[in-house]
N, C-alpha and C positions, 0 to 999 in steps of 0.2 A: 535375464533378470537384472535390471539396472538400478533399481531403487530398493531401499529397505526402511523399516521403521527405525526411528531414532531411539526406540526403547527396546527393540528386540530384533537382532540381526536375522533371525529365521523368518521373519515376516517380510517377504520380498515381492516385488511387483515390477513389471515392465513400465516404461514411462507412460504409455497410453493408459494402462490400468491405474497408475498413480494419479494421473490427471482426472480420470473418471471417478475414482473413489474419494479424492480430497484428503481424507485422513486415513491413516493405517488402522487396522482393526483394533489395535490395543490403545488407540488414542494418541499414538505417536505421530510424528510428521514423516512423510516420505523424504528420504535424502540419499544422495550418493555418498559413499564413504570418502571418495576423492573425485575431483572434477578433472576432465581431460584438459590437456593443454592445446590451445589454438595457435595457429599462425596469426598472431594478433595484428602484425603489421599488414598482412594480406587482408584481414578483415577491415582494417581502417581504410584500405584503398577503395572499398565499396560504398555505395550510397546506403541510406539508412535501412531500406528494405532488404538490401543485400546483406548488410550486417545482421539484421534480425534473422534472416534465413540461416546464415552460418552458425550463429550463436545458439539459436533454438534447436537446430539439428544436433549440435554437440550436446546440449543439455537434455534433449528429449529424443534419444536415438531410436525410438519406435518408429519414427517418421523418416522417410528418405528426404534427401535435399530437394528433390523435385516436388514431393508432397508438401513440404514445408514452404516452399516458394509460393505455391498456390494459396496456402492458408494465410500467409503474410499479406499477399496481394488483396485477398478478400477482406482481411481485417482492417487494412489501413487506407486503401485507395479512396481518395476523395473525402475522407472523414476529418482530416486535420487542416488547420489553417495554412500549414506549410508542408511541402514534400519532405523536409527534414524531420518532421514530426515534433522535435524538441529543440528549438533554436537556442543557441548560446548568445548571451548579451553581455558585453563588457560593462561593468558598473564600478567606477573607480579603479582600484588596483585588482579587483576580483572579477569573476565571471559568474553570472546567474544563468543557470540552466533552466529554461522555461519549459515546464512540463504541463502547462495548462492550456495548450493550444488545440485540445481535442474537443469532442462533441459535448462534454459536460463541464469543461473548464477546470479540470482537476487532474493531478498527476496519475490518478488511477486509470485514466482513459487509455494510456499506453498498453497496460496489461489487460484491461477488461474489454478492449476491442479485439484482442487476440484470443482470450480464453474461450469465448463461445465457439470459435473456429476449432480450437484444439479439443474442446469437449465433444463436439459433434463428430469430428474425425476419429476421436478415441472410441466413441460409442460404436461407430461402424467397424473400426479396426478390431475391437474386442468382441464383435458379434453380439452386442447387447441390444435387445429389443425393448427392454423396459424403458419407461419414461424416466428422465433424470430430473429429480426434484432438488434444486439447489437452495441450500440454506446459508444465509450470510448475515453476520452482525456488522454494523457499520458505525463508525464514530462521526460520519458525516458525508464523506465523498465516495466511499466504496459503493454505498447503496444505489445512488443514482447511476453511477458508471456501470454497475453490474446490471441493473434493470435495463438501461439503454442498450447494453451489449447483447443481452439475452432476449430482448423484446421480440416476441413472436418467432423465436428460433424453434423450428420443428423438433419435437421430441423432448423438449425441456420446459420446466416451469421453475420459477424462482420466488422465494419468500425472503424478504429483507427485514431484519429487526434493527431498530435504532433506539437509543435512549430518549425517553420522553423528556423534552426540555433540554436535551444535551447536545443539540446541533443548532446551527444558525438558522434563523427564519428562512433565508434563501435556500440553504441545503434542504430544509424540511419541505419547502414549497416545490423544489425540484423533484423530490421523491413522491409526495402525496398526489401530485398531478400526473405522474408517469402513466402513459397510455400503454396498451398491450393486453391481450387476452390471457397471457400466461404469467403476468407479474402481480406481486402482492407485497405491500409494505405494512408493517405493524410496529407501533411504538411499544416499548417495554418500560414499565416504571422502574427507574433506577439509572445506573450509569452504563457506559459502554462495556465495562468488565462484566456487569450483570448480564447484558445481552450476549456477549461472547461466551461466557460460562454456560449460559442457558443453551446456546446452540451446540456446544460440545456435549452437554448432557443429553440433548435430544439424539445426537449421533450415537452416543454410548447406549442409551436405552433402546433405540431402534435396532442396533446391532445385537445386543445381548439378549433381547427378548423377541427378536424376529417379528417386530410389530408390523412390518410392511411385507412380510413373506407372502408370496403368491398373489400380490396385488398389482404386479406389473410396474412397480415404482422402486427406484433406488435413490439414495441420497448422495449428494456431493456438495462441495463448497466453492464459493467464489472469493473467499478471503485468501490472503497470501499464505495461509497454511497449506493451500493447494499449490503444488509445484508449478502447475500450469499458469497460475497467477503471478508467481514470483519470477519465473524465468524471463518473461518479456521485459522486465524492468532492468535487466542487465544491459540491455542494448543501449540505453541512453548514457551510460557511463562511457562506452566506446565512442558514441557520437560526440560527447563533450570533449573527449580527448582529441578526436579528429579536428574539431573546430579550433581548439587551442593551437594545434600544429599549423592549421591553415592560416590562423591569424598571426602567426609568428610569435606567440606568447611562450611557446616551448619548442624544443627540438624533439624529434622522434626518439623515444627512449627515456626522456626526462620523466620524473615522477610528478604526479598531480595529487593534491590533497582535496578530498571531497567532504563538504560539510552538509549533513543531512538532517532536516527536522524529522524527529523520530517518535513514533508512538508504538506501533505493533512490531517494529524491528524488521519489517520486510524490505522497505526501501533501502536501508543501509546494508542489509544482508546481501542485496543484489550487488552492491559495490564490492563486498567480499568475494562474491562469485566472480565478478569481473577480474579481480586481482588473481584469483586461483586459475582462471582461464588464461592468464598471461599478461593482461593489461598492466602497465606500470603505475599502479595505484600506490600512492604514498600512505598518508594517514587518513583513516576514516574518522571523521569528527561527528560524534553523536550529540545533536542539539535537542534538548528537552525544554518544556515549559515548566510551570510550577510543580507539575506532577513528575518530579525528577527521580523516579525510582531507578531509571537507567544510569543516571549520573552517578548515583551512589554505587550501583553495581559495578560499573566500569572502573571506578576508583578503588573500591574495597573488596570486590568479589561477593559482597553480601547483597542478595536480592530480597527485598522486604516490601511486600504490598500492604503490610499492616501500618498504614499511615493515612493521614487525611486525604480525601479526594477533593480536588479543586476544579470547579467549572471555570474555564479560562476563555480568553478571547481567541484562543487557538484550539478549538474543541476537537479537531481531528487527532490531537495529541493528548487528549485527556484520557489516559490509559494507565492502569497500574499493573496489568498482567500482559507483558509483551510476548505473544505466543511464538513468534519466529525466532526468538532468542534460543529456543530449544534446538533448532537446527545448527546454530553456531556452536553451542556447547558440544553437540555430537561431532561436528566436523573438526573441531579443535582437539577433542579428546579421543575420538574413535571408540569411546567406551559407552556402549548402550546401557550397561548395568548402572553406571554412574548417572547417566541422564535420567533413567527411570527412577532412580532413588531421589534425585533432586526434584523432579517433577511431582513425585508423590509427596515429598516433603512440602513443596510449595502449595499443593492442594490441601494438605492436612493442617499445616502450621502457618501457611502464608509467607514463608521465608525459607531461604537456604543459603549456604556459604559455599562458593566455588573453591576447589582445592588450589593451593598456592601455585602449582605448576600451570594450571589453567589460567589463573589470574595473570601470571607473567606473560603468557601468550596474548591475552587481551590487551595488556599495556603496550605490547610491541605493535599492535595493529590499530588501536583506537585511542582517541582523545575524547574528552567529554566536557560538556558545560550545560548550563541551564539559564533561562531568562524568564522573569515573571512578566505580568501584564504591563506594568509600568515600563519596563525595559523594552517590551515588544512595541508599545506605542511610540516610545522615544526613537526606536530604530526606524519605524515607518516614516516619522517626520524628518529625521536626519537624512535618510536616503533620498527622500523626495527633494528636500531643500538643496542638498549638495550635488546630487547627480540627476535630478529630474526623473527618477525611476520610482514607480508606484508598485509596492509589494504588498502581499496579503500578510495576515498575522503570523502564519506558520513560517513563511519565508523570512519574516522579520526576526523571529526567534533564531533561525539559522544565521542570519546576518550578524546579530548581536554575538552569538557564540563564536562565529568566525573571527570576529575582532578580538574576542577573549583569547582564542587559540593563537592568533598571530602575535599577540602581545606576550603570551607565555612561551611561545616557540619561535623566536625570531629567525631561525634558519629553516622555516617552513618552505614547502614547495608552493608553486602557484595554486591558488585556491579556487575551486568551483563550488558555488552554493546552489544546492538543489532547491527549486521552488516547489510549492505545493498546489496552489490554486489561484484563480483570478482574484484580485482584491475585491471584486464586486460580489463575491460570495460572503464577505464579511464587512459590508460597507460601513456600518456604524463604528466599529472599532478602528477601521482604517481612517475614517474621517476624523475621529477623535485624535488619532495619531498625528494628523495634519494640523491639529489645533482648532478644529471647528466642531461646534455642537451639532449633533444629529437631530434632525427635526422630522416628525411624522413616523410612519412605519418604515420597515426595512426597504420597501420598494421606493418610497419617497427619498430615502437616504441614498439609494443607488443613483437616482437622478441628481441629487445634491452633490454627490461625489463626482459625477461626470461633469457637472457645471464648474466645480472647483478646479478640476485637473485637466479637463479636455481629453482624458483617456477614454476611448470608446467602451461601451458596455458590450460584452460578448453577445453574439446573436442568440445563442441558446438561452440567455437569461432575460432578454427583452420580452416583454409581454407575459412574464411569468405570473404576475398578479391576476391576470384575466383567465388563466387556465382553470379548467374544472378540477376540483378536488375529488379524487376517485378512491382514496384510501384513508379511512378514519379510525381503524381499530387501535385500541390501547389495552394492553394486558399486563398482568404481573409476570415476573420471571417464572414462577411456579406453574403458570398456565401455558408455557411455550410448547411443551410436548403435546398436550391436548389440542392446541391450536394447529400444530403441524399435521397431526393425524386427521383432524377434521378437514383441513384444506386438502390433504392428500386424497381424501375420500370423495371430494366434490369433483364431478366431471368437468364443470365449467366454473370459472371465477367471474367472468363478465359476459 
């Protein structure tokens, strides 16, 4: 047994079972108490798929190295623009890690190309014959990447919930036009936190009331609360480090600081995993937009979601409840009773205060900053004018915070800025950042942005306007459980 709930050490599962279940039975997240140490220099000598094989075998030891090698090959072969999967690009004094070169032009592709392979292999390894019904809340990018990854995968179906009016028009168009007989997407009236809370409540109700018992269906998740979603993201931290060594920007063993645009805390937690596996990670810099609940938490130890919610031009970060933070609290404290108490307090009161000892550990590992919409657009324009590099709104938040960090910490290590998505997923805001007024609908604006910059539109986004809309459902959060049970009872969706 390799994993346990963050809230109860007695609730244990092997890695394959943890991937299959998504959440622990008590609502906690599956986590290892401590991660194994890797021969990180040996890992860096491999190509990207070789790195993925070594890292994922260490994090998910239910699978042999040979099994994992086959899963990695099926996940990535021929699906990304480059064999490196996530190329590193020097921009001024810093490096941008491009995570949007996959099939849906978002950083989630790295993990959500891998998760369906892990899920189906886990299903077989655990001897499960039930159909796996995957429930996922998305702030924009997870939904399309998850549906793309699970599209027509045998033995699985997936329902994606997104905040109505809370994603970009391009993100919405990607989701509502998704083909596949086993995929479904539904808008929820409210924000991402409403959708995410609703999904967790569905899991809890189904588990406690045995609502799917005897129906040949079991639930799982494709959000980064699922360790099978989180683990593949560790790989690109190693890939970026290898690229910096190869470019002569660092020597082997030097530390590197990573700046991560952060919403649900999964992407930056993967950097902490990389550090624990042995990679010389320096400071992890948490970059937030105007919804800066994480900035306050990392500064003061107080987590407080009782604050205004802002819809911003970086909607994938419009989150006030960062679910993956729970894993970090557990790994730093080792105290399941503490984590359970804090999570119950967050649910009941909307806030909690981390103990001083835990806050000290956070200060040693992390730095934090935030950037509003005006700063985001300024960063887009400045990076384009000075370096000829076009970035999306989330990457621009990270760029701005990276400059804040370097000014505050002049003895910083070399900086890698993690990107989020293609700028064409947020064309109006990007165009405004370049100083141009957007004209027409979002698809007209994509063409306008291409004409202004000469940067090509990703192939998966071309022709998006002409694709058939297949998913039109809109519900209240309170209807999510009934919606899931109704969908689960239907033998066919399309």
